[in-house]
C-alpha positions, -999 to +999 in steps of 0.1 A: -096+012+034-059+025+030-030+007+009+005+001+014+025+008-016+067+007-008+066+012+025+041+040+022+000+045+031-019+061+011-059+067+009-064+080-024-082+047-041-073+052-071-034+053-061-040+024-049-057+008-079-035+023-105-004+017-087+002-015-096-007-009-135+021+011-132+042-014-112+071-033-130+084-063-121+080-074-085+060-053-066+045-048-029+008-040-020-012-045+014-036-030+028-048-022+061-066+013+087-037+038+094-035+046+129-018+084+137-020+076+176-002+039+175+016+039+145+009+012+128+040+004+106+033-004+066+041-036+060+041-052+028+041-089+010+046-102-027+026-108-050+025-115-084 
């Protein structure tokens, strides 16, 4: 499973877990599967 943070795809679960804790204010994150061939867009949504 990949996660999308601020428009960038990350594969490392550690990064996906830790990033929100280091963020201040509003931040965007979403999870999804990356398909490099089709260029799946990194779509994020804000949540609190």
